[in-house]
DSSP file (Angstrom, degrees, kcal/mol; ACC not computed):
  #  RESIDUE AA STRUCTURE BP1 BP2  ACC     N-H-->O    O-->H-N    N-H-->O    O-->H-N    TCO  KAPPA ALPHA  PHI   PSI    X-CA   Y-CA   Z-CA
    1    1 A M              0   0    0      0, 0.0     2,-0.2     0, 0.0     0, 0.0   0.000 360.0 360.0 360.0 129.4   75.8  120.8  127.1
    2    2 A G        -     0   0    0      1,-0.0     2,-0.4     0, 0.0     0, 0.0  -0.483 360.0-133.5 -85.0 153.1   75.8  123.0  124.0
    3    3 A M        -     0   0    0     -2,-0.2     2,-0.5     0, 0.0    -1,-0.0  -0.802  12.2-138.9-101.3 146.9   77.4  126.4  123.7
    4    4 A Q        -     0   0    0     -2,-0.4     2,-0.2     2,-0.0     0, 0.0  -0.924  17.9-134.3-107.0 126.1   75.6  129.4  122.2
    5    5 A A        -     0   0    0     -2,-0.5     2,-1.1     1,-0.1     3,-0.1  -0.524   7.6-136.0 -77.2 142.7   77.7  131.6  119.9
    6    6 A D    >   -     0   0    0     -2,-0.2     3,-1.5     1,-0.2     4,-0.4  -0.771  25.0-179.8 -97.7  88.1   77.5  135.3  120.3
    7    7 A F  G >> S+     0   0    0     -2,-1.1     3,-1.4     1,-0.3     4,-0.9   0.747  71.0  73.1 -62.5 -25.9   77.3  136.3  116.6
    8    8 A A  G 34 S+     0   0    0      1,-0.3    -1,-0.3     2,-0.2     3,-0.3   0.797  89.3  61.4 -61.5 -27.7   77.0  140.0  117.5
    9    9 A L  G <4 S+     0   0    0     -3,-1.5    -1,-0.3     1,-0.2    -2,-0.2   0.773  96.9  59.3 -68.9 -25.2   80.7  140.0  118.4
   10   10 A F  T <4 S-     0   0    0     -3,-1.4    -1,-0.2    -4,-0.4    -2,-0.2   0.819  90.3-146.2 -78.2 -31.2   81.7  138.9  114.9
   11   11 A G     <  +     0   0    0     -4,-0.9     2,-0.7    -3,-0.3    -3,-0.1   0.688  50.4 133.7  76.2  18.3   80.2  141.9  113.1
   12   12 A V        -     0   0    0     -5,-0.4    41,-0.4    39,-0.4    -1,-0.2  -0.904  32.3-175.4-103.9 114.1   79.2  140.1  109.9
   13   13 A T     >  -     0   0    0     -2,-0.7     4,-2.5    39,-0.1     5,-0.2  -0.699  38.2-113.7-102.0 158.4   75.7  141.0  108.9
   14   14 A P  H  > S+     0   0    0      0, 0.0     4,-2.4     0, 0.0     5,-0.2   0.902 118.1  52.2 -56.1 -39.9   73.8  139.5  106.0
   15   15 A E  H  > S+     0   0    0     42,-0.2     4,-1.9     1,-0.2     5,-0.1   0.925 110.9  45.1 -63.8 -45.2   73.9  142.9  104.2
   16   16 A S  H  > S+     0   0    0      1,-0.2     4,-2.3     2,-0.2    -1,-0.2   0.857 112.1  53.8 -68.1 -32.9   77.6  143.3  104.6
   17   17 A F  H  X S+     0   0    0     -4,-2.5     4,-2.5     2,-0.2    -2,-0.2   0.918 106.3  50.9 -66.6 -43.2   78.1  139.7  103.5
   18   18 A V  H  X S+     0   0    0     -4,-2.4     4,-2.1     1,-0.2    -2,-0.2   0.912 111.8  48.6 -60.1 -42.3   76.1  140.2  100.3
   19   19 A T  H  X S+     0   0    0     -4,-1.9     4,-2.2     1,-0.2    -1,-0.2   0.910 109.8  52.1 -62.7 -43.0   78.3  143.3   99.6
   20   20 A E  H  X S+     0   0    0     -4,-2.3     4,-2.4     1,-0.2    -2,-0.2   0.892 108.8  50.0 -61.9 -40.0   81.4  141.3  100.2
   21   21 A V  H  X S+     0   0    0     -4,-2.5     4,-2.6     2,-0.2    -1,-0.2   0.905 107.8  53.7 -66.5 -40.4   80.3  138.6   97.8
   22   22 A R  H  X S+     0   0    0     -4,-2.1     4,-1.4     1,-0.2    -2,-0.2   0.930 111.6  45.6 -57.7 -44.8   79.6  141.2   95.1
   23   23 A E  H  X S+     0   0    0     -4,-2.2     4,-2.3     1,-0.2    -2,-0.2   0.880 110.4  54.4 -65.7 -38.5   83.1  142.5   95.6
   24   24 A F  H  X S+     0   0    0     -4,-2.4     4,-2.7     1,-0.2     5,-0.2   0.915 104.5  53.8 -61.5 -43.5   84.5  139.0   95.5
   25   25 A R  H  X S+     0   0    0     -4,-2.6     4,-1.0     1,-0.2    -1,-0.2   0.864 111.1  46.0 -62.5 -35.3   82.9  138.2   92.2
   26   26 A Q  H  X S+     0   0    0     -4,-1.4     4,-0.6    -5,-0.2    -1,-0.2   0.884 110.9  53.8 -70.8 -39.1   84.5  141.3   90.7
   27   27 A L  H >< S+     0   0    0     -4,-2.3     3,-1.3     1,-0.2     6,-0.2   0.910 104.9  52.9 -62.5 -43.4   87.8  140.4   92.2
   28   28 A V  H 3< S+     0   0    0     -4,-2.7    -1,-0.2     1,-0.3    -2,-0.2   0.832 106.2  54.8 -63.0 -31.1   87.8  136.9   90.7
   29   29 A A  H 3< S+     0   0    0     -4,-1.0    -1,-0.3    -5,-0.2    -2,-0.2   0.609  83.2 103.3 -77.3 -11.6   87.2  138.5   87.3
   30   30 A D    X<  -     0   0    0     -3,-1.3     3,-1.2    -4,-0.6    -3,-0.0  -0.623  57.2-162.2 -77.3 112.5   90.3  140.7   87.6
   31   31 A P  T 3  S+     0   0    0      0, 0.0    -1,-0.2     0, 0.0    -4,-0.0   0.670  83.8  66.0 -69.8 -15.2   93.0  139.1   85.5
   32   32 A E  T 3  S+     0   0    0      2,-0.1     2,-0.2    -3,-0.0    -2,-0.1   0.657  83.6  88.0 -82.2 -14.5   95.8  141.0   87.3
   33   33 A L  S <  S-     0   0    0     -3,-1.2     0, 0.0    -6,-0.2     0, 0.0  -0.589  80.7-117.5 -85.6 148.0   95.2  139.3   90.6
   34   34 A T     >  -     0   0    0     -2,-0.2     4,-2.0     1,-0.1     5,-0.2  -0.391  21.8-113.5 -79.1 158.0   97.1  136.1   91.3
   35   35 A P  H  > S+     0   0    0      0, 0.0     4,-2.5     0, 0.0     5,-0.2   0.865 119.0  56.6 -57.0 -35.6   95.4  132.8   91.9
   36   36 A D  H  > S+     0   0    0      2,-0.2     4,-2.4     1,-0.2     5,-0.2   0.907 105.3  50.4 -63.5 -41.2   96.6  132.9   95.5
   37   37 A D  H  > S+     0   0    0      1,-0.2     4,-2.1     2,-0.2    -1,-0.2   0.915 112.3  47.4 -60.9 -43.0   94.9  136.3   96.0
   38   38 A K  H  X S+     0   0    0     -4,-2.0     4,-2.1     1,-0.2    -2,-0.2   0.884 111.0  51.0 -67.0 -39.0   91.7  134.9   94.7
   39   39 A Q  H  X S+     0   0    0     -4,-2.5     4,-2.3     2,-0.2    -1,-0.2   0.900 109.5  50.4 -66.1 -40.8   91.9  131.8   96.9
   40   40 A R  H  X S+     0   0    0     -4,-2.4     4,-2.0     2,-0.2    -2,-0.2   0.909 109.9  51.0 -62.0 -42.0   92.5  133.9  100.0
   41   41 A A  H  X S+     0   0    0     -4,-2.1     4,-1.9     1,-0.2    -2,-0.2   0.899 109.9  49.2 -63.1 -40.9   89.5  136.0   99.1
   42   42 A Y  H  X S+     0   0    0     -4,-2.1     4,-2.3     1,-0.2    -1,-0.2   0.896 108.2  54.2 -65.4 -39.6   87.3  132.9   98.7
   43   43 A G  H  X S+     0   0    0     -4,-2.3     4,-2.5     1,-0.2    -1,-0.2   0.883 106.9  51.5 -60.6 -38.4   88.6  131.6  102.0
   44   44 A Q  H  X S+     0   0    0     -4,-2.0     4,-2.9     2,-0.2    -1,-0.2   0.892 107.3  52.9 -65.1 -39.8   87.5  134.9  103.6
   45   45 A I  H  X S+     0   0    0     -4,-1.9     4,-2.0     2,-0.2    -2,-0.2   0.942 111.6  45.3 -60.2 -47.4   84.0  134.5  102.1
   46   46 A V  H  X S+     0   0    0     -4,-2.3     4,-1.3     2,-0.2    -2,-0.2   0.920 113.7  49.8 -63.5 -43.8   83.7  131.0  103.6
   47   47 A K  H  X S+     0   0    0     -4,-2.5     4,-0.5     1,-0.2     3,-0.5   0.931 111.7  47.7 -60.5 -46.3   85.0  132.2  106.9
   48   48 A H  H >< S+     0   0    0     -4,-2.9     3,-1.0     1,-0.2     4,-0.3   0.828 104.0  61.5 -67.7 -30.6   82.6  135.1  107.1
   49   49 A A  H >< S+     0   0    0     -4,-2.0     3,-1.1     1,-0.3    -1,-0.2   0.868 100.5  54.7 -61.5 -34.9   79.7  132.9  106.1
   50   50 A T  H 3< S+     0   0    0     -4,-1.3    -1,-0.3    -3,-0.5    -2,-0.2   0.669 102.7  58.5 -72.4 -14.7   80.3  130.9  109.2
   51   51 A M  T << S+     0   0    0     -3,-1.0   -39,-0.4    -4,-0.5    -1,-0.2   0.449  80.3 112.1 -93.9  -1.8   80.0  134.1  111.3
   52   52 A L    <   -     0   0    0     -3,-1.1   -39,-0.1    -4,-0.3   -44,-0.1  -0.464  68.1-128.1 -74.7 144.0   76.5  134.9  110.1
   53   53 A N    >   -     0   0    0    -41,-0.4     3,-2.0    -2,-0.2     6,-0.1  -0.827   9.2-150.0 -91.1 117.3   73.7  134.8  112.6
   54   54 A P  T 3  S+     0   0    0      0, 0.0    -1,-0.1     0, 0.0     5,-0.1   0.639  95.3  60.9 -64.2 -11.9   70.9  132.7  111.2
   55   55 A R  T 3  S+     0   0    0      2,-0.1     2,-0.1     4,-0.1     3,-0.1   0.558  81.9 107.2 -89.7  -8.7   68.4  134.7  113.2
   56   56 A D  S X  S-     0   0    0     -3,-2.0     3,-1.6     1,-0.1     2,-0.2  -0.395  81.4-105.5 -71.6 145.1   69.3  138.0  111.4
   57   57 A I  T 3  S+     0   0    0      1,-0.2   -42,-0.2     2,-0.1    -1,-0.1  -0.527 109.2  30.5 -66.0 132.4   66.9  139.5  108.9
   58   58 A G  T 3> S+     0   0    0     -2,-0.2     4,-1.7   -44,-0.1     3,-0.3   0.450  76.2 128.3  96.4   1.6   68.4  138.9  105.4
   59   59 A Y  H <> S+     0   0    0     -3,-1.6     4,-1.7     1,-0.2     5,-0.1   0.871  71.7  56.1 -58.5 -36.9   70.1  135.6  106.3
   60   60 A E  H  > S+     0   0    0      1,-0.2     4,-1.9     2,-0.2    -1,-0.2   0.901 104.9  52.0 -63.0 -40.0   68.4  134.0  103.4
   61   61 A G  H  > S+     0   0    0     -3,-0.3     4,-2.3     1,-0.2    -1,-0.2   0.851 106.1  54.3 -64.2 -34.6   69.9  136.5  101.0
   62   62 A A  H  X S+     0   0    0     -4,-1.7     4,-2.3     2,-0.2    -1,-0.2   0.865 105.4  54.0 -66.7 -35.0   73.3  135.8  102.4
   63   63 A G  H  X S+     0   0    0     -4,-1.7     4,-2.0     2,-0.2    -2,-0.2   0.903 108.5  48.3 -64.3 -40.8   72.7  132.2  101.6
   64   64 A V  H  X S+     0   0    0     -4,-1.9     4,-2.2     2,-0.2    -2,-0.2   0.913 110.8  51.6 -64.1 -42.0   72.0  133.1   98.0
   65   65 A A  H  X S+     0   0    0     -4,-2.3     4,-2.5     1,-0.2    -2,-0.2   0.890 107.2  53.0 -62.6 -39.2   75.1  135.2   97.9
   66   66 A L  H  X S+     0   0    0     -4,-2.3     4,-2.5     1,-0.2    -1,-0.2   0.912 108.1  50.7 -62.3 -41.5   77.2  132.3   99.3
   67   67 A K  H  X S+     0   0    0     -4,-2.0     4,-2.6     1,-0.2    -2,-0.2   0.911 109.8  50.5 -61.7 -41.6   75.8  130.2   96.5
   68   68 A Q  H  X S+     0   0    0     -4,-2.2     4,-2.5     2,-0.2    -2,-0.2   0.900 109.8  50.4 -62.6 -40.9   76.8  132.9   94.0
   69   69 A A  H  X S+     0   0    0     -4,-2.5     4,-2.5     2,-0.2    -2,-0.2   0.921 111.0  48.7 -63.3 -43.1   80.3  133.0   95.4
   70   70 A L  H  X S+     0   0    0     -4,-2.5     4,-2.7     2,-0.2    -2,-0.2   0.922 111.8  48.6 -62.7 -44.4   80.6  129.2   95.2
   71   71 A C  H  X S+     0   0    0     -4,-2.6     4,-2.7     2,-0.2    -1,-0.2   0.903 111.6  50.0 -62.9 -40.6   79.4  129.2   91.6
   72   72 A T  H  X S+     0   0    0     -4,-2.5     4,-2.4     2,-0.2    -2,-0.2   0.925 111.8  48.7 -61.6 -44.5   81.9  132.0   90.7
   73   73 A W  H  X S+     0   0    0     -4,-2.5     4,-1.9     2,-0.2    -2,-0.2   0.919 112.9  46.5 -63.2 -44.9   84.7  130.1   92.4
   74   74 A I  H  X S+     0   0    0     -4,-2.7     4,-1.0     2,-0.2    -2,-0.2   0.918 112.1  50.9 -65.3 -43.1   83.8  126.9   90.5
   75   75 A D  H >< S+     0   0    0     -4,-2.7     3,-0.7     1,-0.2     4,-0.3   0.914 110.2  49.8 -59.3 -43.0   83.5  128.7   87.2
   76   76 A W  H >< S+     0   0    0     -4,-2.4     3,-1.4     1,-0.2    -1,-0.2   0.863 104.3  59.6 -65.5 -35.3   86.9  130.4   87.7
   77   77 A Q  H 3< S+     0   0    0     -4,-1.9    -1,-0.2     1,-0.3    -2,-0.2   0.751  96.1  62.7 -65.3 -23.7   88.5  127.0   88.5
   78   78 A T  T <<        0   0    0     -4,-1.0    -1,-0.3    -3,-0.7    -2,-0.2   0.601 360.0 360.0 -79.5  -9.7   87.5  125.6   85.1
   79   79 A Y    <         0   0    0     -3,-1.4    -1,-0.2    -4,-0.3    -2,-0.2   0.457 360.0 360.0 -88.3 360.0   89.7  128.2   83.3
């Protein structure tokens, strides 16, 4: 028997997630932050992505934002 998650309890909306990814991309570009800080921020992005409700309006945009975060993370890893 499957369980149904109550996504409303998590408080992560597609709109807030897109904003968080925008902030993450700026954070990764900040040379004053440590690699550990950047890694923690990326971990938060991934964690929050799992909390999104696929039925919410804007979910597709959050998926695009997640892809942007991943690309930013991979680009940063090459430096």
